N, C-alpha and C positions, 0 to 999 in steps of 0.2 A: 511361608513355604515357597520354595522355588516353583516357578511355573511349570517345570517339567514333571512335577509330582501329580499323581492322580488320586482323587478322594474316592474311596469305595467304602460304603457302610461305616463311616467314621474312621477309616484307616487311610493314611497317606502312604502312597507307594512310589518309590523312586528306584533308580538303578541299584542303590546300595542296600535297600531293604524296605521294610514296612514300619510305619509308626502307628501305633494305636493307643488311644487313651482319652483323657479328659483335659482338653485345652479350652480356655475361654475364648469364644469367638473374637477375632480381631486382636488378641493378645499375642505379642511376639513370643517365639520360642527362645527364651533366654532366662538365665538365672534371675530370680526375684519376681517373676511373673507367674501366675497360677498355671501350672502345667504338670500333669501327672501322665506319663506315657512310657511306652517301651518300644524298642526296635526289635524286629525279627530279621534274621539272616534268611534271605529267600533261597539260598543254596543249601540250607539245612535239610537233611533227608526227610524230616517229618513234614515239610511244606514244599519241597522242591517239586516243580512241575505244576503248582497250583496256578490257575489263571484268575482274572479279575472276578469271575463269577464264583469260583470255589475257594478263593484265598481265605476268607473269614471262616468258613467251615474247617479248612485245614488247620488254621490256627487254634480254633476252639476244640476240635475233636481229635486232631492228630499231633498238634504242635508239642514238641518235647522241650524240656527245659534247656537243651542245648541250642534250641532255635532262638532263645532270648539273647540278644547281643548287648543291649543297653536298657537301663531303666532309670527314669527321672521322677523325682518327687518335688513338687513346687519348683520345677525347672532345674533342680540340682541333681547331678548324677549319683546314683547309689549302686549301679552296676555298670561297668564299662568293659567292653570287649569280652563279655561273658563272665566277668569276675567281679566279686564284691571286693572292695578295697581291704576289708579285714578278713578275707576268706582264709588265708594261711594261718592267721592267729586263731580264728575260731576252730579250724580243724585241729590244730595243735592242742588247743585246750580240750576239745571233744575227745581226742585220743588219750590225753592224760586222765580225764575223768573215766573213760571206758576201762583203762588199765587199772585204775584204783578200785573200780567196782568189781572187776572180774579177776583181779589178782594176777594179771599177766604183765 
């Protein structure tokens, strides 16, 4: 992690947001290395204004899904810039199923 990041209660905070998750100590944050984590946009209304003391509480008790910017599993992105790569396909399929169920 860059030296400019602060570690607070297992969260890494930098000017672009916060990382929280399960990373193996000493393991680099790159694909193929054990790392499950997510990033939070610090300007999202649900966490905006939180400081180093209150950030974790804001994430746990106030953080909305719009605050999640990225999510990684085993170091591989599954959500990027707030969107799942298959989000459009899943929504289209959901709409199709809803229409077939409700006849609209």
